[in-house]
C-alpha positions in Angstrom: 133.7 71.2 95.0 129.9 70.9 94.4 128.8 70.9 90.8 127.5 74.3 89.7 123.7 73.1 89.6 124.1 71.6 93.2 125.4 74.7 94.5 122.8 76.9 93.0 120.0 74.5 94.6 121.7 74.8 97.9 121.8 78.6 97.7 118.0 78.6 96.7 117.1 76.4 99.6 119.0 78.9 101.9 116.9 81.8 100.7 114.0 83.0 102.8 111.3 84.6 100.8 109.7 87.8 102.1 107.1 89.7 100.2 106.9 93.6 100.4 104.3 95.6 98.4 103.2 99.1 98.2 99.5 99.7 99.0 96.8 102.4 99.1 93.4 102.7 100.9 91.7 102.0 97.6 93.8 98.9 96.7 94.4 97.4 100.2 92.2 94.3 99.9 93.9 93.4 96.4 97.3 94.2 97.8 96.8 92.0 100.9 95.7 89.1 98.7 98.8 89.8 96.4 101.4 90.1 99.2 100.1 86.8 100.8 100.2 84.9 97.3 103.9 86.3 96.8 104.8 84.9 100.1 103.2 81.7 99.1 101.0 81.6 102.3 99.0 78.6 100.8 102.3 76.5 101.4 102.3 77.2 105.1 98.9 77.9 106.3 96.7 74.7 105.8 93.0 74.4 105.4 93.0 71.1 107.3 93.7 72.5 110.7 92.4 75.4 112.6 93.9 78.9 112.0 94.6 81.2 114.9 94.8 84.9 114.1 96.9 86.9 116.7 95.7 90.3 116.8 98.0 93.1 118.3 96.6 95.1 121.1 98.9 97.8 122.6 96.2 100.3 123.8 92.5 99.7 124.6 91.9 103.0 123.0 92.4 103.7 119.3 95.6 105.5 118.4 97.1 105.2 114.9 99.7 102.4 114.2 99.2 101.2 117.9 97.0 98.1 117.3 95.8 95.9 114.5 93.7 98.0 112.0 90.3 96.6 111.1 90.9 96.8 107.4 94.1 94.5 107.8 92.0 91.7 109.6 89.2 92.3 106.9 91.5 91.8 104.0 93.1 88.7 105.7 89.8 87.1 106.2 88.6 88.1 102.7 91.6 86.3 101.1 91.5 83.2 103.3 87.7 82.7 102.8 87.9 83.3 99.0 90.6 80.6 98.9 88.3 78.2 100.6 89.0 78.4 104.3 86.0 77.7 106.4 85.2 80.6 108.7 84.3 78.3 111.4 88.0 77.0 111.6 89.3 80.4 112.2 89.7 82.0 115.6 91.1 85.6 116.4 92.7 85.8 119.7 94.2 88.6 121.9 95.2 88.9 125.6 95.2 91.7 128.0 97.9 93.3 130.2 97.6 95.1 133.5 97.3 98.3 131.5 94.8 97.0 128.7 91.4 95.6 128.7 90.6 93.1 125.9 86.8 93.9 125.6 87.5 97.7 125.5 90.2 96.9 123.0 87.9 95.0 120.6 85.5 97.8 120.7 88.0 100.7 120.7 90.0 99.3 117.6 86.8 98.3 115.5 87.6 94.5 115.5 84.1 93.3 116.4 82.4 94.4 113.2 84.9 92.6 111.2 84.7 89.3 113.1 80.9 89.6 113.1 81.0 90.1 109.2 83.0 87.1 108.5 81.5 85.0 111.4 84.8 83.9 112.8 85.3 83.0 116.4 87.1 85.2 119.0 88.7 83.9 122.1 89.9 86.4 124.8 93.0 84.7 126.0 92.1 85.4 129.6 89.5 82.7 129.1 92.1 80.3 127.4 93.3 77.2 129.3 97.0 77.5 129.8 99.0 74.1 129.9 102.6 73.2 130.4 104.9 72.8 127.5 108.1 70.7 127.1 110.4 72.4 124.8 113.2 70.7 122.8 115.9 72.6 124.6 116.4 74.9 127.7 115.1 78.3 127.5 117.4 81.3 127.7 115.6 83.0 130.4 111.8 82.2 130.2 111.7 79.4 132.7 113.9 81.3 135.2 111.8 84.4 135.2 108.4 82.8 135.3 109.0 79.5 136.8 106.9 77.7 134.1 106.5 77.3 130.4 102.9 77.4 129.3 100.6 78.2 126.3 96.9 78.1 125.6 95.9 74.6 124.7 93.4 76.0 122.3 96.2 77.1 119.8 98.1 73.7 120.0 98.5 72.3 116.3 97.0 75.4 114.7 98.3 77.8 111.9 99.2 81.0 113.6 99.0 84.1 111.8 100.4 87.4 113.4 99.0 90.8 112.5 101.7 93.3 114.0 101.9 96.9 112.9 105.1 98.7 112.3 106.0 100.7 115.3 108.9 101.5 117.8 109.0 100.3 121.3 110.8 101.5 124.3 111.9 98.0 125.6 112.8 96.3 122.1 113.4 99.1 119.7 110.7 97.9 117.3 107.7 95.6 117.7 106.7 93.3 114.9 106.2 89.6 114.4 108.3 88.5 117.4 106.8 91.0 119.9 103.3 90.0 118.7 104.0 86.6 120.5 104.4 88.5 123.8 100.7 88.5 124.4 100.0 85.0 123.1 101.9 83.1 125.5 102.4 85.3 128.6 99.7 86.2 131.1 99.3 89.5 132.9 102.8 88.9 134.4 104.7 89.7 131.2 105.9 92.9 132.7 108.4 90.8 134.5 110.2 90.1 131.4 111.2 93.7 130.4 114.8 93.5 131.5 115.5 90.5 129.4 112.8 91.1 126.7 115.0 90.2 123.8 115.9 86.7 125.3 112.2 86.2 126.4 111.0 86.9 122.8 113.3 84.3 121.4 112.2 81.8 124.0 108.7 82.5 123.0 109.6 81.9 119.3 110.9 78.5 120.3 107.8 77.9 122.1 105.6 78.8 119.2 107.6 76.6 116.8 107.1 73.7 119.2 103.3 73.8 119.5 102.1 75.3 116.2 101.2 73.6 112.9 102.7 76.6 111.0 103.6 80.3 111.3 102.7 83.3 109.1 103.0 86.9 109.4 101.2 90.0 107.7 102.8 93.1 109.0 100.9 96.3 108.6 102.9 99.4 107.5 99.9 101.4 106.2 100.5 103.7 109.1 103.7 103.6 111.2 104.4 104.7 114.8 107.7 106.6 115.5 109.2 107.8 118.7 108.2 106.7 122.1 106.6 103.5 121.3 104.3 101.5 121.6 101.7 104.0 122.6 103.0 107.7 122.6 104.2 107.8 119.1 104.1 110.2 116.1 102.1 108.4 113.3 103.6 108.4 109.8 101.9 107.1 106.6 104.0 104.2 105.4 101.7 102.5 102.6 103.6 99.3 103.0 102.7 95.5 103.6 105.2 92.6 104.5 104.4 89.0 104.5 106.3 85.8 105.1 106.3 82.5 106.9 109.6 83.4 108.8 109.0 85.7 112.0 112.7 86.6 112.2 113.0 87.5 108.5 109.8 89.6 108.7 111.3 91.8 111.6 114.5 91.9 109.8 112.9 93.5 106.7 110.7 95.7 108.9 113.8 96.9 110.8 115.4 98.0 107.5 112.3 99.8 106.5 112.2 101.7 109.9 115.9 102.6 109.4 117.2 100.7 112.4 120.7 99.2 112.8 119.9 95.5 112.5 122.8 94.7 114.8 121.2 96.8 117.6 117.9 94.7 117.5 119.1 91.9 119.6 116.0 89.6 119.6 116.7 89.3 115.6 120.3 88.4 116.1 119.9 86.0 118.8 117.0 84.2 117.1 119.2 84.0 113.8 122.2 82.6 115.8 119.9 79.9 117.4 118.6 78.8 113.9 115.1 80.1 114.6 114.9 82.2 111.6 116.7 84.4 109.1 118.3 87.7 109.9 121.0 87.8 107.2 120.0 90.1 104.3 122.0 88.0 102.1 119.7 85.0 102.8 116.5 86.9 102.2 114.9 87.0 98.8 112.7 90.1 98.5 109.6 89.6 96.1 107.0 92.1 95.2 107.5 95.8 94.6 111.2 96.2 95.8 113.9 94.3 94.0 116.7 94.8 96.5 117.6 96.0 99.9 118.6 99.3 98.5 115.3 99.8 97.0 113.4 99.3 100.2 112.2 102.9 101.7 114.0 104.1 105.0 111.7 106.0 107.2 114.4 106.9 109.5 112.6 106.2 112.7 114.0 106.8 116.1 112.8 104.7 118.9 112.5 106.3 122.2 111.2 105.7 125.8 108.2 107.3 127.5 108.4 108.3 131.0 106.5 105.2 132.2 109.1 102.9 130.4 112.0 105.1 131.8 110.5 104.6 135.3 109.9 100.9 134.8 113.4 99.9 133.5 115.1 102.4 136.0 113.4 100.9 139.1 113.9 97.2 137.9 117.8 97.7 137.9 117.8 98.1 141.8 118.3 94.8 143.6 114.9 93.8 145.2 112.8 96.3 143.4 111.2 93.7 141.1 110.0 91.8 144.1 108.9 94.7 146.1 107.0 96.5 143.4 106.2 94.0 140.5 105.7 90.9 142.5 103.7 92.2 145.4 100.2 94.1 145.9 102.0 97.3 145.2 101.8 96.4 141.5 98.5 98.2 141.6 100.5 101.6 141.9 102.6 101.5 138.6 99.4 100.2 136.9 97.5 103.2 137.9 100.3 105.6 137.2 100.6 104.2 133.7 96.9 104.6 133.0 96.9 108.1 134.4 99.9 109.2 132.3 98.8 107.6 129.0 94.8 108.0 129.2 94.6 111.1 131.5 97.7 113.2 130.4 99.4 112.3 127.1 96.3 111.3 125.1 94.3 114.4 125.8 97.2 116.8 125.6 99.2 115.4 122.9 97.8 112.3 121.2 94.3 113.5 120.2 95.6 115.8 117.6 97.3 112.9 115.9 94.0 110.8 116.3 92.0 113.7 114.6 94.7 114.1 111.8 94.6 110.4 111.0 90.7 110.0 111.1 89.9 113.3 109.4 92.7 114.1 107.1 94.0 110.7 105.8 92.3 108.3 103.5 93.3 105.5 105.8 91.5 107.1 108.6 88.4 107.4 106.5 88.6 103.6 105.7 89.1 103.0 109.5 86.0 104.8 110.3 83.9 102.9 107.8 84.2 99.9 110.2 82.5 101.8 113.1 79.2 100.6 114.3 
């Protein structure tokens, strides 16, 4: 048997630290600094290399809990710069899909004033140079689906910080740190991954670990999205922040807060089994405002699928449909239908009342509006 001290040391080494704190609109910047310090970000995010901040864009238009909030980006940059990071070495990045536009997203989600204020760089990933990457092992499905394994060469060897929001997702149950990588490494063809999305996200985590200097995640639970995510959701005030250097552990804690069955979130379980992160609550040390898993809040969120996602997954299950619709010029049709449904029907009829509620009746909304130019 191991001596008692050696056994304790081994157990301590196995524990993954995840910081979870409460926050308010009045204390958000202090709380961001506190949660990052509790997660010991300075041990993982180096000043000696460039830092890539991966923003989260799920809709070009603003909708609560849908995309990275400007005050989260602001708080992160305030903390880093006050700790001695050179703004010239920090680059924010985001991509676009067939249903989002990066430039409209930067404007619609109030990111530009923050980047301008702190004088950091911004790289639209549609302008990045994607190069081949050799991984240490075979991918689960990534190479088979896309025929290549690529990543933007501009982020090689950088600290990569993800800024996801807490929200549901029709394809993956929840979207968090792992899902935020979707837009970092995949181009506009990423819709091809939907039937094997959990395996794809695990492959992308392996890809990130291969090319990055370090990883860190600051998860925004100030306002959360419930229901048919990632766009047509019911927003809820959460007042929670999560920070850690382990992407899998971040999503594990987030899933617990959302009230999801951890066994049902397959990407987390697969990543844990492959040794890419920690999904076992017994191996996660909570620090901050919650002492145990029982102390964590449970928002009892219920993931659902919008009609667009139901249509997408339904058609893809028929043999030949993926090639006929999603790998041909006919791709313009589902793209237009998605835009029509989300922008033309759902947002005016159902979503705008929640936008008004957030901006006019909540303190978080008032803070969000303060970044508008």
